[in-house]
C-alpha positions, 0 to 999 in steps of 0.5 A: 464559438458559434454552431453549423445546426445539424437541421439547417446543415440539412436543409442547405445539403437538401439544396446544394444537391438540388440545385448544382450543375455538376449533379443535373446537366439542364441547369445553366446556372449552380448554387454554389456551396459558398453561397448557401451560408448558415454562420456569420463569419469571425467579424458577425455580432448581432441577428439569428446568424450568431450564436449566444457567445456573439449575440448583442445587448437587446439583439432582436433575434432574441428579445423579441420573441420569448420562441428566440429568449428559450432557444437561444444556445450556440446554434445559430439560426438562419440561411443563407441562399444565393442566386441560382436559375434552373429550366425545369419542367418547362420553365425557369427558376431563379432565386426570385421566383423561389423565395416569392414562392417562400413567401407566399407559402409564410403568408398564407400560412402552411403548416411547415413554414411555421418556425420562420421567423423573417425572410429579408428578400428582393422578387425583382432585384432592385428592391429589398423586401421583409416578410417578418412574421412579428411584423416588426420590419419590412425592408433589410440593407441591399445585399438582399438584392442578390441573396435570400435571408431567412431567420429561424424561431430559436426554439426549433432548432434547439429542439433540432425540428427537421426544416426541409419540408418548406423545401422539400414543397417548393423542389416538389412544385418545379419538379426537381423531385418526384410527388410521392404523395397525393395532396391529401395526405401530405395535408394530413400530414401538415394536420399533424404535425401542426396538433402535435408542437402548435397544439390543438387536434391532429386531425380536424377530421373523420379517422377512417382506421381501416380505409372503409370507402378507399376505393383505390389503391392511390388512397392507401396512404391516406387510409393508413395516416388515419389509423396513425392518427387515431392513434396518436389523438389516442395518445395524446388524450393519455399524456392528456389523464397521466399529467394529471397523475401523482407519479409517486405510485408508479406500481400503480398505474403501471398495472392499471395502464395493463389492465386497460389492453385487454385483447379485445381493446388490442384487435379492435384496434388493428385495421381489418386489413393489417389483422388478415396481412399477420394471420397470413404471415402466421400461417406461412411461416407456421407451415415452414 
């Protein structure tokens, strides 16, 4: 039977947690559980709400993209979001503004939208529009006047990739979630995400692993990200080198890797601030 995958259930839970009136008395219209759907009803055949047991011949949710063909499983790959209205930050937000915001992020090529195939929505409650990454269609049926449909490429569902970041950003942008990182740090994370899952450099910037030049505490997260990025680039380079190796001589490979991990190289890879923290912790424990 078609299943509701864990990564879409996480999105559903996130939206219901923050857009349900019972959670916050300042909100004047809630999003009910029945209004956030993943699996189509028993009569539903074909489309992203269906898994492999319900797709039909030449199903557009399978045949139009290799990402869908290669990712087809029993899992559904769609999410419907119903109507809501919430007052936050001196403004009123609803399904229409939410949908338009998500489409704008897709159009802008935001990293956390790369797994979205399409959004079928209404910007005004009168006309139905469709943003389609593949450019196949531009509209949908009138049921989308009161609910918005998100289709995800099936390979991202099969891989279990986290789909909450886009929706967390929306909730943060309207003031329902606290923004706990700077815009620059968020951009860095998007760069890592893009590089790891879609190819290319995971950084696209100079790395500053020890935080030199960071003048304020607010930059500490960026310094930590820089160090993480440096390690990721090194790991990617090592994996690329290993991909061309003959793995019939495993002991030789292990010996070669260990030989490269000299104390000097390990020490050089540790930022000075981190080294100082380690030294202080060792001194404290030895004194106990």
